[in-house]
Structure formats: C-alpha cells, structure tokens
C-alpha positions as a Python dict, from the first residue, in 0.01 Angstrom:
ca = {
    (1, 'M'): (0, 0, 0),
    (2, 'A'): (45, -91, 366),
    (3, 'R'): (395, -62, 498),
    (4, 'S'): (544, -377, 644),
    (5, 'R'): (634, -361, 1010),
    (6, 'L'): (973, -475, 1125),
    (7, 'K'): (934, -762, 1364),
    (8, 'L'): (1205, -863, 1600),
    (9, 'P'): (1276, -1231, 1650),
    (10, 'R'): (1082, -1372, 1945),
    (11, 'P'): (1392, -1454, 2156),
    (12, 'L'): (1518, -1097, 2111),
    (13, 'R'): (1177, -954, 2204),
    (14, 'R'): (1173, -1164, 2517),
    (15, 'A'): (1524, -1054, 2608),
    (16, 'L'): (1432, -686, 2561),
    (17, 'L'): (1115, -724, 2765),
    (18, 'G'): (1313, -898, 3036),
    (19, 'L'): (1570, -618, 3036),
    (20, 'L'): (1298, -352, 3060),
    (21, 'A'): (1134, -541, 3345),
    (22, 'L'): (1467, -562, 3528),
    (23, 'I'): (1527, -189, 3482),
    (24, 'A'): (1176, -116, 3613),
    (25, 'V'): (1236, -331, 3921),
    (26, 'L'): (1576, -172, 3992),
    (27, 'A'): (1431, 176, 3947),
    (28, 'G'): (1141, 95, 4177),
    (29, 'L'): (1345, -58, 4457),
    (30, 'P'): (1459, 275, 4608),
    (31, 'L'): (1100, 401, 4605),
    (32, 'V'): (990, 101, 4812),
    (33, 'L'): (1296, 44, 5028),
    (34, 'T'): (1362, 404, 5137),
    (35, 'P'): (1040, 431, 5344),
    (36, 'L'): (1106, 79, 5477),
    (37, 'Y'): (1451, 189, 5593),
    (38, 'L'): (1290, 434, 5830),
    (39, 'V'): (1234, 137, 6061),
    (40, 'V'): (1450, -143, 5913),
    (41, 'D'): (1828, -124, 5947),
    (42, 'P'): (1970, -169, 5594),
    (43, 'V'): (2282, -332, 5458),
    (44, 'S'): (2493, -172, 5186),
    (45, 'T'): (2583, -295, 4839),
    (46, 'P'): (2954, -325, 4937),
    (47, 'M'): (2851, -548, 5228),
    (48, 'I'): (2642, -765, 4994),
    (49, 'E'): (2930, -786, 4745),
    (50, 'R'): (3167, -910, 5018),
    (51, 'W'): (2912, -1166, 5138),
    (52, 'L'): (2869, -1298, 4784),
    (53, 'R'): (3247, -1335, 4750),
    (54, 'G'): (3268, -1517, 5084),
    (55, 'Q'): (3466, -1234, 5244),
    (56, 'R'): (3453, -1115, 5603),
    (57, 'V'): (3181, -866, 5703),
    (58, 'V'): (3157, -722, 6056),
    (59, 'R'): (2886, -473, 6151),
    (60, 'D'): (2753, -378, 6493),
    (61, 'W'): (2456, -147, 6440),
    (62, 'R'): (2433, 138, 6690),
    (63, 'D'): (2148, 379, 6755),
    (64, 'I'): (2262, 731, 6671),
    (65, 'D'): (2186, 861, 7021),
    (66, 'T'): (2442, 615, 7162),
    (67, 'L'): (2721, 752, 6941),
    (68, 'S'): (2964, 1026, 7036),
    (69, 'D'): (2846, 1376, 6947),
    (70, 'R'): (3208, 1463, 6875),
    (71, 'L'): (3212, 1192, 6610),
    (72, 'K'): (2887, 1318, 6454),
    (73, 'A'): (3018, 1674, 6441),
    (74, 'S'): (3352, 1561, 6299),
    (75, 'V'): (3191, 1354, 6024),
    (76, 'I'): (2951, 1629, 5923),
    (77, 'M'): (3219, 1900, 5921),
    (78, 'S'): (3453, 1676, 5724),
    (79, 'E'): (3215, 1521, 5472),
    (80, 'D'): (2925, 1764, 5434),
    (81, 'G'): (2932, 2091, 5625),
    (82, 'Q'): (2591, 2195, 5490),
    (83, 'F'): (2424, 1864, 5581),
    (84, 'C'): (2169, 2021, 5816),
    (85, 'R'): (2084, 2295, 5565),
    (86, 'H'): (2044, 2135, 5222),
    (87, 'W'): (1779, 1897, 5084),
    (88, 'G'): (2011, 1607, 5013),
    (89, 'V'): (2217, 1782, 4745),
    (90, 'D'): (2451, 2079, 4791),
    (91, 'L'): (2354, 2265, 4475),
    (92, 'A'): (2634, 2522, 4501),
    (93, 'A'): (2901, 2252, 4534),
    (94, 'L'): (2740, 2051, 4254),
    (95, 'R'): (2739, 2351, 4017),
    (96, 'E'): (3106, 2411, 4095),
    (97, 'E'): (3182, 2045, 4023),
    (98, 'I'): (3004, 2065, 3687),
    (99, 'D'): (3190, 2387, 3598),
    (100, 'N'): (3522, 2221, 3684),
    (101, 'Y'): (3434, 1921, 3468),
    (102, 'L'): (3334, 2134, 3169),
    (103, 'A'): (3648, 2346, 3204),
    (104, 'G'): (3871, 2041, 3226),
    (105, 'R'): (3976, 2118, 3582),
    (106, 'P'): (4029, 1840, 3838),
    (107, 'A'): (3711, 1729, 4014),
    (108, 'R'): (3705, 1792, 4387),
    (109, 'G'): (3392, 1596, 4470),
    (110, 'A'): (3048, 1726, 4563),
    (111, 'S'): (2894, 1423, 4728),
    (112, 'T'): (2682, 1501, 5031),
    (113, 'L'): (2632, 1250, 5309),
    (114, 'T'): (2287, 1180, 5166),
    (115, 'M'): (2434, 1112, 4821),
    (116, 'Q'): (2685, 874, 4980),
    (117, 'V'): (2398, 693, 5153),
    (118, 'A'): (2218, 665, 4817),
    (119, 'R'): (2534, 527, 4655),
    (120, 'N'): (2597, 270, 4927),
    (121, 'L'): (2237, 152, 4948),
    (122, 'F'): (2129, 145, 4585),
    (123, 'L'): (2428, 189, 4350),
    (124, 'T'): (2793, 94, 4343),
    (125, 'T'): (3099, 254, 4496),
    (126, 'R'): (3296, 186, 4177),
    (127, 'P'): (3364, 486, 3946),
    (128, 'W'): (3064, 440, 3719),
    (129, 'P'): (3025, 720, 3459),
    (130, 'I'): (2656, 794, 3526),
    (131, 'R'): (2663, 717, 3898),
    (132, 'K'): (2667, 1082, 4004),
    (133, 'A'): (2365, 1159, 3786),
    (134, 'L'): (2174, 879, 3958),
    (135, 'E'): (2285, 984, 4305),
    (136, 'V'): (2122, 1326, 4277),
    (137, 'P'): (1755, 1222, 4239),
    (138, 'L'): (1804, 938, 4486),
    (139, 'A'): (1948, 1178, 4746),
    (140, 'L'): (1662, 1423, 4696),
    (141, 'Y'): (1411, 1142, 4748),
    (142, 'I'): (1591, 1008, 5055),
    (143, 'D'): (1601, 1354, 5210),
    (144, 'L'): (1229, 1397, 5138),
    (145, 'V'): (1139, 1069, 5308),
    (146, 'M'): (1390, 1050, 5593),
    (147, 'P'): (1479, 1292, 5873),
    (148, 'K'): (1840, 1405, 5884),
    (149, 'K'): (1904, 1209, 6200),
    (150, 'R'): (1807, 879, 6037),
    (151, 'I'): (2015, 956, 5727),
    (152, 'L'): (2326, 1010, 5938),
    (153, 'E'): (2248, 706, 6151),
    (154, 'I'): (2238, 488, 5839),
    (155, 'Y'): (2557, 646, 5705),
    (156, 'L'): (2749, 588, 6029),
    (157, 'N'): (2638, 224, 6032),
    (158, 'I'): (2699, 126, 5668),
    (159, 'A'): (3019, 314, 5575),
    (160, 'E'): (3322, 89, 5530),
    (161, 'W'): (3533, 177, 5833),
    (162, 'G'): (3811, -78, 5854),
    (163, 'P'): (4069, -265, 5646),
    (164, 'D'): (3909, -610, 5663),
    (165, 'G'): (3533, -585, 5618),
    (166, 'E'): (3455, -363, 5918),
    (167, 'F'): (3138, -169, 5839),
    (168, 'G'): (2995, 102, 6058),
    (169, 'V'): (3173, 319, 6310),
    (170, 'A'): (3129, 73, 6599),
    (171, 'A'): (3322, -199, 6416),
    (172, 'G'): (3575, 59, 6293),
    (173, 'A'): (3638, 196, 6642),
    (174, 'A'): (3663, -153, 6791),
    (175, 'H'): (3924, -249, 6530),
    (176, 'A'): (4122, 74, 6564),
    (177, 'F'): (4107, 140, 6935),
    (178, 'G'): (3947, -165, 7094),
    (179, 'G'): (3692, 68, 7247),
    (180, 'D'): (3335, 186, 7217),
    (181, 'V'): (3195, 487, 7032),
    (182, 'A'): (2963, 622, 7299),
    (183, 'A'): (3236, 854, 7426),
    (184, 'L'): (3536, 952, 7216),
    (185, 'S'): (3809, 1207, 7262),
    (186, 'W'): (3829, 1476, 6995),
    (187, 'E'): (4149, 1316, 6867),
    (188, 'R'): (3996, 972, 6822),
    (189, 'A'): (3677, 1111, 6669),
    (190, 'A'): (3882, 1304, 6414),
    (191, 'L'): (4112, 1009, 6337),
    (192, 'L'): (3812, 781, 6275),
    (193, 'T'): (3661, 1047, 6050),
    (194, 'V'): (3964, 1098, 5827),
    (195, 'A'): (3996, 721, 5777),
    (196, 'L'): (3668, 720, 5583),
    (197, 'P'): (3790, 781, 5227),
    (198, 'N'): (4013, 474, 5234),
    (199, 'P'): (4010, 277, 5561),
    (200, 'R'): (4233, 10, 5407),
    (201, 'L'): (4520, 257, 5382),
    (202, 'R'): (4431, 523, 5639),
    (203, 'R'): (4477, 361, 5978),
    (204, 'P'): (4357, 559, 6282),
    (205, 'D'): (4527, 302, 6507),
    (206, 'A'): (4866, 379, 6350),
    (207, 'P'): (4826, 725, 6192),
    (208, 'S'): (5099, 875, 5978),
    (209, 'A'): (5213, 1231, 6033),
    (210, 'G'): (5002, 1338, 5735),
    (211, 'L'): (4691, 1167, 5870),
    (212, 'R'): (4741, 1332, 6208),
    (213, 'R'): (4771, 1670, 6037),
    (214, 'V'): (4443, 1623, 5847),
    (215, 'A'): (4274, 1494, 6164),
    (216, 'G'): (4391, 1806, 6344),
    (217, 'I'): (4228, 2026, 6080),
    (218, 'I'): (3900, 1833, 6112),
    (219, 'E'): (3914, 1849, 6491),
    (220, 'A'): (3963, 2226, 6486),
    (221, 'R'): (3677, 2270, 6239),
    (222, 'A'): (3443, 2050, 6441),
    (223, 'R'): (3530, 2225, 6767),
    (224, 'R'): (3457, 2563, 6610),
    (225, 'F'): (3152, 2482, 6398),
    (226, 'G'): (3021, 2166, 6565),
    (227, 'E'): (2686, 2326, 6645),
    (228, 'R'): (2607, 2307, 6274),
    (229, 'A'): (2537, 1939, 6345),
    (230, 'A'): (2245, 2030, 6573),
    (231, 'C'): (1992, 1858, 6342),
    (232, 'V'): (2124, 1519, 6458),
    (233, 'A'): (2145, 1598, 6827),
    (234, 'G'): (1976, 1386, 7092),
    (235, 'P'): (1705, 1508, 7329),
    (236, 'G'): (1957, 1696, 7544),
    (237, 'G'): (2131, 1865, 7249),
    (238, 'L'): (2491, 1819, 7140),
    (239, 'S'): (2750, 1742, 7404),
    (240, 'L'): (3079, 1856, 7254),
}
C-alpha cells in the first residue's frame, strides 16, 4: 500500500521557497560583492541603516596612501596586531575566545580587522548570537580575494568614527580636530584610534584622563612595533 505524502498548503510552500531564495541571495551577495569591492568603494550596513532612518551620514573616502602611517600603525596595533600575518582570522585568539566561552569566563573579543570589515559590509553590528560564526568564513574569503592594503583601506573608510553619523577616519578627524588625516601627530593618531569602540562616548576632541591613558598605551605600542604594519605601507615604506 503506497504511503501518502504530506503536502504543505500552497501558500506555505510559496513562503518557504521565497525564504530559501532570500537566504540564497543573501549568502551569495558576499561572493559577488567582495571582488567588486576591489575597485568599488563600498558603504557599510550601519551607514545604510542610518540612511533608511533619515539620519545624518558623513563620509569622505580617502585613498589609503593619503592617510597617516602613524594612524595605520596605531589602528593595527590596537585592533589586530597580527593583521599582516594571519589569513583574516587570528586562530590562536579565536581558540582562546572559544575556551573562555566554554569555561564561562568573560569574553575578551577575537575580532580581526578583516572580521570587522565582514561584519560592517555584510552583517550587523548588533550582538547577534551567530554573528561571530558567520564572520569567520566571510573574513577568510575576504582575505583570499583582497590584499591587506585594500582591507585596511575599506576599514578606515567605513568604521563609525564620530558621534553623529561620521563614518571613516577623514570625517572622524575633521569632527574631532578640524584637520586632515594625511599627517597626524602620534597623540592625535592614538586618540582617534581609541575612539573606535564607541565614538559616541569616547571623544578624542575632549578626552578624559582614562582615554588619554589608553591612547598613551596605544601610542607606545605603535611606536615600538609599528613596522608590523608594513603590509599596508605605500611605495616609500612606512613613515613613522
């Protein structure tokens, strides 16, 4: 006797097919857009969200070779000291993060600059439970397709860097100091860098004593180990 097959109602089948099609499109977008972003300057999902809400967005894209080498070194030494050495994911830091999670210890974060680029281009900055799992393959793919210099260039131009919709370091520096980012003192480069986690509260134009202390640590680290940022240097090398 033939077994009867369970048939879903037609509206439900259409909804499921539509959902699967949407998932396929969203999964395929990074595969298509990442190579395109080698030559096209992208916008981030936070920028798009602000546009959709009618909020202010300011971004002045700058070629990486026009940006201060002190800033590049400060950002790399603050956010991802192994940036020039790994393939998009710092496996040692990621393993430590997983061990901390399984042991119930506080998470310290293991996001590389490449993972942050993946998050800002293709995911959400909100604390989404599976976001980190999605960041890893995306970062590996981005690192495979893009040179390090382009990855950092995109990061420096899409990161939220000011309290009122300023995106990218040029807009952040203009808001904080009223100046350009082609040449920065070590102090200003470090202050801009430490504003990154929360530019709405961390103000490089009016730094607290605590922010100055953290900026001093970053400045000392970048002065000492700045050559580790050599993979993003211009034709004449780093000028620190």
